[in-house]
C-alpha positions as CSV (number, residue, x, y, z in Angstrom):
1,M,107.0,61.6,105.9
2,A,106.4,62.7,109.5
3,L,106.9,66.3,108.5
4,L,104.3,66.0,105.7
5,E,101.8,64.5,108.1
6,S,102.3,67.3,110.6
7,I,101.2,69.9,108.2
8,F,97.9,68.2,107.6
9,K,96.8,68.9,111.2
10,G,95.3,72.2,110.2
11,P,96.0,75.8,111.2
12,Q,98.2,76.3,114.2
13,Q,99.9,79.2,115.9
14,G,100.7,82.3,113.8
15,D,99.9,82.1,110.1
16,G,99.0,78.4,110.5
17,H,98.9,75.9,107.6
18,L,96.0,77.4,105.7
19,F,97.2,76.3,102.3
20,S,98.7,72.9,103.0
21,S,95.8,71.7,105.1
22,T,93.3,72.5,102.3
23,N,95.4,71.6,99.3
24,V,97.0,68.2,99.9
25,S,98.3,67.9,96.4
26,E,100.1,71.2,96.6
27,A,101.6,70.2,99.9
28,R,102.9,66.9,98.4
29,R,104.5,68.7,95.5
30,A,106.2,71.1,97.9
31,Q,107.4,68.1,100.0
32,A,108.7,66.3,96.9
33,F,110.4,69.4,95.6
34,L,112.2,70.0,98.9
35,E,113.3,66.3,99.3
36,D,114.7,66.4,95.7
37,R,116.7,69.5,96.3
38,L,118.1,68.3,99.6
39,K,119.2,65.1,97.9
40,R,121.0,67.1,95.2
41,A,122.6,69.3,97.9
42,K,124.5,66.3,99.4
43,K,126.8,66.7,96.4
44,G,127.4,70.4,97.2
45,E,125.7,73.7,97.7
46,F,123.7,75.3,94.8
47,S,121.2,78.0,94.2
48,E,118.3,78.3,91.8
49,V,115.2,80.5,91.1
50,V,112.2,79.0,92.8
51,E,108.5,79.8,92.9
52,L,108.0,80.1,96.6
53,T,104.3,79.1,97.0
54,P,102.3,79.5,100.2
55,A,102.4,75.7,100.6
56,L,106.2,75.6,100.2
57,A,106.6,78.6,102.6
58,E,104.5,76.7,105.2
59,L,106.7,73.7,104.8
60,L,109.9,75.7,105.3
61,L,108.5,77.4,108.3
62,D,107.9,74.0,109.9
63,K,111.7,73.6,109.6
64,N,112.5,76.8,111.4
65,A,113.6,75.8,114.9
66,D,115.6,78.2,117.1
67,N,115.4,81.1,114.7
68,R,115.2,84.8,115.8
69,A,111.8,86.2,116.8
70,T,109.8,87.4,113.9
71,R,108.9,91.1,113.5
72,E,105.2,91.6,112.7
73,T,105.8,95.0,111.1
74,K,108.3,93.5,108.6
75,I,106.0,90.6,107.7
76,A,103.1,93.0,107.1
77,M,105.2,95.2,104.9
78,F,106.5,92.3,102.9
79,A,103.0,90.9,102.5
80,T,101.7,94.3,101.3
81,D,104.3,94.6,98.6
82,I,103.6,91.0,97.5
83,K,99.9,91.7,97.3
84,N,100.5,94.9,95.3
85,G,102.8,93.2,92.8
86,M,105.8,95.2,94.0
87,W,108.0,92.3,95.0
88,D,111.0,91.9,92.7
89,L,113.4,89.1,92.1
90,N,116.5,90.8,93.5
91,G,119.0,87.9,93.9
92,E,118.6,87.8,97.7
93,P,118.1,84.1,98.5
94,V,116.1,82.1,101.0
95,I,118.7,79.8,102.6
96,I,118.1,76.2,103.5
97,S,120.6,74.2,105.3
98,A,121.8,70.7,104.4
99,N,119.5,69.1,106.9
100,G,116.5,71.0,105.4
101,E,116.2,73.7,108.1
102,L,115.4,77.3,107.2
103,N,118.6,79.4,107.8
104,D,117.3,82.7,106.4
105,G,114.0,83.9,104.9
106,Q,111.4,83.3,107.6
107,H,109.9,86.8,107.2
108,R,109.5,86.3,103.4
109,C,107.9,82.9,104.0
110,H,105.4,84.3,106.5
111,A,104.7,87.2,104.1
112,V,104.0,84.8,101.2
113,V,101.6,82.9,103.5
114,R,100.0,86.1,104.7
115,A,99.5,87.4,101.2
116,G,98.4,84.1,99.8
117,R,100.5,84.6,96.7
118,S,103.7,83.1,95.3
119,I,106.9,85.0,94.6
120,K,109.9,84.1,92.5
121,T,113.1,84.1,94.6
122,F,116.5,82.5,94.6
123,V,116.9,79.7,97.1
124,T,120.3,78.4,98.2
125,F,120.4,74.8,99.3
126,G,123.0,72.8,101.3
127,V,124.9,75.2,103.5
128,T,125.7,74.2,107.0
129,R,123.2,75.0,109.8
130,E,125.9,76.8,111.7
131,S,126.5,79.3,108.9
132,R,123.2,81.0,109.7
133,V,125.0,83.1,112.3
134,T,126.9,84.9,109.6
135,V,123.9,86.1,107.5
136,D,122.6,89.7,107.6
137,Q,125.9,91.2,108.4
138,G,125.5,94.2,106.2
139,T,123.7,97.4,107.0
140,A,120.1,97.3,105.8
141,R,119.3,99.8,103.0
142,T,116.9,102.6,103.9
143,S,114.4,104.2,101.5
144,G,116.7,107.1,101.3
145,D,119.5,104.8,100.2
146,Y,117.4,103.5,97.4
147,L,116.4,107.0,96.2
148,G,120.1,108.0,96.4
149,M,121.0,105.0,94.3
150,E,118.4,106.2,91.7
151,G,119.9,109.7,91.5
152,E,118.1,111.8,94.1
153,A,120.5,114.4,95.5
154,D,118.7,114.8,98.8
155,P,117.5,111.2,99.3
156,N,116.8,111.1,103.1
157,V,114.6,114.2,103.0
158,A,112.9,112.9,99.8
159,A,112.2,109.6,101.5
160,T,110.8,111.2,104.7
161,V,108.5,113.6,102.7
162,S,107.3,110.8,100.5
163,S,106.5,108.6,103.5
164,M,104.5,111.5,105.0
165,V,102.7,112.1,101.7
166,W,101.8,108.4,101.4
167,Q,100.4,108.4,105.0
168,Y,98.4,111.6,104.4
169,N,96.9,110.4,101.2
170,N,96.0,107.0,102.5
171,M,95.2,107.6,106.2
172,G,94.7,111.3,106.5
173,R,97.4,111.6,109.3
174,I,101.1,111.4,110.0
175,S,102.3,108.7,112.3
176,R,105.6,107.1,113.4
177,H,104.0,103.8,114.5
178,G,105.4,100.9,112.6
179,S,102.0,99.5,111.4
180,D,101.2,102.9,109.8
181,L,104.4,103.3,107.8
182,P,104.5,102.6,104.1
183,T,106.9,100.0,102.7
184,K,110.1,101.0,101.1
185,A,108.7,100.2,97.7
186,Q,105.6,102.4,98.4
187,I,107.9,105.3,99.5
188,R,109.9,105.0,96.3
189,Q,106.9,104.8,94.1
190,T,105.3,107.8,95.9
191,F,108.4,109.9,95.2
192,W,108.7,109.1,91.6
193,D,105.0,109.3,90.9
194,N,104.7,112.8,92.5
195,P,107.3,115.2,91.1
196,G,105.7,117.9,93.2
197,I,107.5,116.5,96.2
198,K,110.9,117.4,94.7
199,A,109.5,120.8,93.6
200,S,108.4,121.5,97.2
201,M,111.8,120.5,98.5
202,N,113.4,123.0,96.1
203,A,110.8,125.7,97.0
204,L,112.1,126.1,100.5
205,P,114.0,129.4,100.7
206,S,117.7,128.7,100.8
207,G,119.6,130.2,103.8
208,A,116.3,130.6,105.7
209,K,116.0,129.5,109.3
210,N,114.7,126.0,109.6
211,I,111.7,127.1,111.6
212,A,110.4,123.6,112.1
213,R,113.8,122.1,112.7
214,S,112.9,119.7,109.9
215,R,113.1,120.4,106.2
216,S,111.0,117.3,105.7
217,V,108.0,118.8,107.6
218,L,108.3,122.1,105.8
219,A,108.5,120.4,102.3
220,F,105.6,118.2,103.1
221,C,103.5,121.0,104.3
222,H,104.3,123.1,101.2
223,Y,103.5,120.1,99.0
224,I,100.1,119.6,100.6
225,L,99.2,123.3,100.7
226,T,100.0,123.7,97.0
227,K,97.1,121.4,96.3
228,R,94.9,124.1,97.8
229,N,96.5,127.2,96.3
230,K,100.1,127.1,95.0
231,E,100.7,130.9,94.8
232,V,99.4,131.4,98.4
233,A,101.3,128.3,99.6
234,D,104.6,129.7,98.2
235,N,104.1,133.0,100.0
236,F,102.9,131.3,103.2
237,I,106.0,129.0,103.5
238,R,108.3,131.8,102.6
239,R,106.9,134.2,105.3
240,L,106.9,131.3,107.8
241,M,110.6,130.6,107.2
242,L,111.8,134.2,106.7
243,G,109.5,136.0,109.1
244,D,108.9,138.8,106.5
245,N,106.3,141.5,107.2
246,L,104.7,139.9,110.2
247,N,102.9,141.7,113.0
248,L,102.1,140.4,116.5
249,S,98.6,139.4,115.5
250,D,99.6,137.5,112.4
251,P,99.0,133.7,112.7
252,I,102.3,133.1,111.0
253,Y,104.1,135.2,113.6
254,R,102.5,133.2,116.4
255,C,103.4,129.9,114.7
256,R,107.0,131.0,114.4
257,E,107.1,132.0,118.1
258,R,105.8,128.6,119.2
259,M,108.1,126.6,117.0
260,L,111.1,128.7,118.1
261,G,110.2,128.2,121.7
262,N,111.4,125.4,124.1
263,E,108.4,123.2,123.4
264,R,109.4,119.8,122.0
265,L,107.0,119.0,119.2
266,R,106.6,115.7,117.3
267,P,106.6,115.9,113.5
268,E,102.8,115.3,113.4
269,E,102.3,118.1,115.9
270,K,104.4,120.5,113.8
271,V,102.3,119.7,110.8
272,E,99.1,120.2,112.8
273,L,100.4,123.6,113.9
274,I,101.3,124.7,110.4
275,F,98.0,123.5,109.0
276,N,96.1,125.4,111.8
277,T,98.2,128.4,110.9
278,W,97.2,128.1,107.3
279,N,93.5,127.9,108.2
280,A,93.7,130.9,110.5
281,S,95.5,132.9,107.8
282,R,92.9,132.0,105.2
283,R,90.0,132.9,107.5
284,G,91.7,136.1,108.7
285,K,91.6,135.0,112.3
286,R,94.1,134.9,115.1
287,L,95.9,131.7,116.0
288,K,95.5,130.6,119.6
289,Q,99.1,130.0,120.7
290,S,98.2,127.9,123.7
291,T,96.1,125.4,121.7
292,K,97.0,121.8,122.7
293,L,98.4,119.9,119.8
294,T,97.3,116.2,119.3
295,G,98.7,115.3,115.9
296,N,95.2,115.2,114.4
297,L,95.3,117.1,111.2
298,P,92.5,119.6,110.4
299,E,90.7,120.0,107.1
300,L,92.5,122.6,105.1
301,E,91.0,125.9,103.8
302,R,91.2,126.7,100.1
């Protein structure tokens, strides 16, 4: 029972033992459950659906020596999906070796503790400790992969635009920092909940020059601008991409010139430039071509 005694010492490094140290009965149940399954596993490996509680997750994390370093971004994303009720039973197991050590599933366990909520998951018991070096051999699925599997014909652009829409709606900005990114589940839900994203992807003139060197940026901008005025947004994006009927003083002309130049712009800077161009066009003012871009997105004119 040394392991059980160790988890009653209170919070420690990382997520600590917040549940086991305050709920001894739950910790004892988790310990008894694990001991029973390890006893059964001596007769051979087996899997079952388990309610992975925070207390059980803490217990498993205590048997997690010599595992790879955890990724905070992944833990945070998993915890977000768990809190939002977006975590599904998908058949991917937590794996526990014959000696009770956690072979695979540490990020899910940390996320359960972080979220403070249980999840249902398959758990495989009784494999060798050495077999852990063979897990995660496949290529991880991206958000675009999931949308493609669900029938979207241009899944990678759809996923990128959906990620940008989620960030803009929830944070008012576009960012590539891991802590700012939505989860894969949030990206999928954003796409399917907002059919205007697909409509904006289809609204980009075919055969036109990819002025922003990113169809995702252009589709995102079109989607957001249509919330202000769809008819004007359609014309604005068409002129921006095709260069129709522009004169030297036109903000759209100046935007095109800057985007076609040698300046390397990040996605958030391209969006900022296009939004600034929209505002200048709506106000009937010139666009300052030398304005420094910071990635901070302006309020949009109607």
